[in-house]
MARFIMI-770239 format. One record per residue (C-alpha): residue number from 1; residue in one letter; chain; x, y, z. Coordinates in steps of 0.05 Angstrom, whole numbers, plus 5000, padded with zeros to 4 digits. Each point is the difference from the previous one (the first is absolute). Example, Ala and Ser with C-alpha at 12.3 -4.5 7.8 and 13.67 -1.06 7.14 Angstrom:
BEGIN
   num   residu   chaine      u      v      w
     1        A        A   5246   4910   5156
     2        S        A   5027   5069   4987
END
This chain:
BEGIN
   num   residu   chaine      u      v      w
     1        X        A   8356   3953   6433
     2        X        A   4992   4943   5050
     3        X        A   4959   4942   4976
     4        X        A   5008   5016   4926
     5        X        A   5023   4942   4958
     6        X        A   5049   5003   4943
     7        X        A   4968   4990   4932
     8        X        A   5059   4966   4967
     9        X        A   4980   4948   4949
    10        X        A   5008   4927   5019
    11        X        A   5062   4967   4972
    12        X        A   4990   4968   4933
    13        X        A   4995   4925   4996
    14        X        A   5019   4995   4928
    15        X        A   5041   4938   4988
    16        X        A   4985   4974   5070
    17        X        A   4951   4948   4976
    18        X        A   5009   4936   5038
    19        X        A   5005   4937   4960
    20        X        A   4983   4930   5024
    21        X        A   5075   4986   5010
    22        X        A   5011   5062   5044
    23        X        A   4937   4984   5041
    24        X        A   5024   4929   5009
    25        X        A   5070   5022   5020
    26        X        A   4972   5051   5049
    27        X        A   4961   4944   5033
    28        X        A   5062   4956   5004
    29        X        A   4978   4954   4944
    30        X        A   5041   4958   4953
    31        X        A   5037   5056   4964
    32        X        A   5021   5029   5068
    33        X        A   5026   4933   5025
    34        X        A   5043   4989   4938
    35        X        A   5043   5060   5020
    36        X        A   5002   4978   5072
    37        X        A   5021   4930   4980
    38        X        A   5059   5028   4961
    39        X        A   5026   5034   5063
    40        X        A   4995   4939   5045
    41        X        A   5063   4964   5022
    42        X        A   5011   4939   4957
    43        X        A   5046   4942   5017
    44        X        A   5058   5030   4961
    45        X        A   4995   5065   5038
    46        X        A   5007   4967   5068
    47        X        A   5076   5004   4993
    48        X        A   4994   5076   4992
    49        X        A   4960   5006   5063
    50        X        A   5045   4951   5038
    51        X        A   5059   5044   4980
    52        X        A   4963   5062   5026
    53        X        A   4985   4964   5065
    54        X        A   5072   4978   5009
    55        X        A   5024   5071   4988
    56        X        A   4950   5027   5050
    57        X        A   5021   4948   5052
    58        X        A   5073   5019   4990
    59        X        A   4983   5074   5009
    60        X        A   4960   4987   5063
    61        X        A   5054   4955   5031
    62        X        A   5051   5055   4987
    63        X        A   4954   5052   5031
    64        X        A   4990   4957   5061
    65        X        A   5075   4992   5008
    66        X        A   5009   5076   4997
    67        X        A   4944   5010   5051
    68        X        A   5031   4949   5047
    69        X        A   5069   5033   4994
    70        X        A   4969   5068   5016
    71        X        A   4962   4970   5059
    72        X        A   5064   4971   5029
    73        X        A   5033   5069   4996
    74        X        A   4938   5032   5031
    75        X        A   4995   4949   5055
    76        X        A   5073   5010   5018
    77        X        A   4985   5073   5013
    78        X        A   4968   5003   5069
    79        X        A   4935   5038   5011
    80        X        A   5015   5059   5045
    81        X        A   4989   4992   5074
    82        X        A   4939   5045   5012
    83        X        A   5013   5002   5075
    84        X        A   5069   5029   4988
    85        X        A   4974   5051   4951
    86        X        A   5057   4983   4952
    87        X        A   4955   5013   4941
    88        X        A   4938   5041   4992
    89        X        A   4934   4961   5004
    90        X        A   4987   5020   4928
    91        X        A   5063   4965   4978
    92        X        A   4980   4937   5037
    93        X        A   4931   5001   4969
    94        X        A   5031   5010   4931
    95        X        A   5047   4941   5009
    96        X        A   4942   4956   5023
    97        X        A   4958   5021   4941
    98        X        A   5057   4985   4952
    99        X        A   5010   4931   5029
   100        X        A   4926   4985   4996
   101        X        A   4998   5024   4928
   102        X        A   5059   4956   4982
   103        X        A   4965   4940   5031
   104        X        A   4936   5015   4960
   105        X        A   5039   5005   4935
   106        X        A   5036   4935   5015
   107        X        A   4934   4966   5014
   108        X        A   4971   5026   4935
   109        X        A   5061   4976   4960
   110        X        A   4995   4932   5034
   111        X        A   4926   4996   4981
   112        X        A   5015   5016   4928
   113        X        A   5056   4948   4999
   114        X        A   4951   4948   5026
   115        X        A   4951   5018   4944
   116        X        A   5056   4993   4948
   117        X        A   5020   4932   5029
   118        X        A   4927   4977   4997
   119        X        A   4996   5023   4927
   120        X        A   5063   4961   4983
   121        X        A   4967   4939   5032
   122        X        A   4939   5010   4955
   123        X        A   5047   5004   4940
   124        X        A   5030   4933   5020
   125        X        A   4931   4969   5011
   126        X        A   4974   5027   4934
   127        X        A   4946   5043   5032
   128        X        A   5034   5067   4990
   129        X        A   4957   5051   4965
   130        X        A   4935   4969   5024
   131        X        A   4958   5042   5048
   132        X        A   4992   4965   5067
   133        X        A   4933   5035   5009
   134        X        A   4963   4981   4937
   135        X        A   5046   4951   4964
   136        X        A   5004   5042   4937
   137        X        A   5064   5021   4966
   138        X        A   5032   5065   5024
   139        X        A   5014   5051   4946
   140        X        A   5073   5001   4981
   141        X        A   5004   5076   5006
   142        X        A   4980   4992   5073
   143        X        A   5052   4945   5009
   144        X        A   5054   5045   4969
   145        X        A   4982   5057   5047
   146        X        A   4993   4956   5063
   147        X        A   5032   4933   4984
   148        X        A   4984   4971   5069
   149        X        A   4925   5015   4997
   150        X        A   4952   4945   5018
   151        X        A   4936   5033   4978
   152        X        A   4971   5027   4935
   153        X        A   4977   5072   4997
   154        X        A   4926   4983   5014
   155        X        A   5016   4956   5061
   156        X        A   5050   5052   5027
   157        X        A   4947   5055   4993
   158        X        A   4950   4956   5036
   159        X        A   5051   4986   5055
   160        X        A   5014   5074   5009
   161        X        A   4926   5019   5002
   162        X        A   4989   4946   5053
   163        X        A   5060   5024   5040
   164        X        A   4975   5073   4996
   165        X        A   4930   4979   5023
   166        X        A   5029   4962   5060
   167        X        A   5041   5060   5023
END
């Protein structure tokens, strides 16, 4: 019957009693920050992140070299002369699309390489792992996932919300 509600009993809350420690942790209090502090990048862990950054830089440089080799081969192949109808217009459009896609990928890889280089500069300066937005330490799990990041999670979320609001 439409509009009729189910009469299932509410889930039991036995054992779900909140203690002062769990309330404090939920609010981000001292017991929550102890766990977060343990995951932050300490001075001894900078070498681990520098190694990750160097590996990422090597990978990106190799990828750029492959892209450039492929571009040279693609550029050597002339685009069909449309006036002579040597190729179908669809083939010409496909070739053009592929070239533009390769350029976009190359630009993206170059941007990532720039971010890795900037992160390596921050390692040398001793500011690596510090959020450029708020000045707080960036969680080491985030640094492991994205070693070239400049922002902590909160600042990155704020940046993305702002970017979405502008668009």
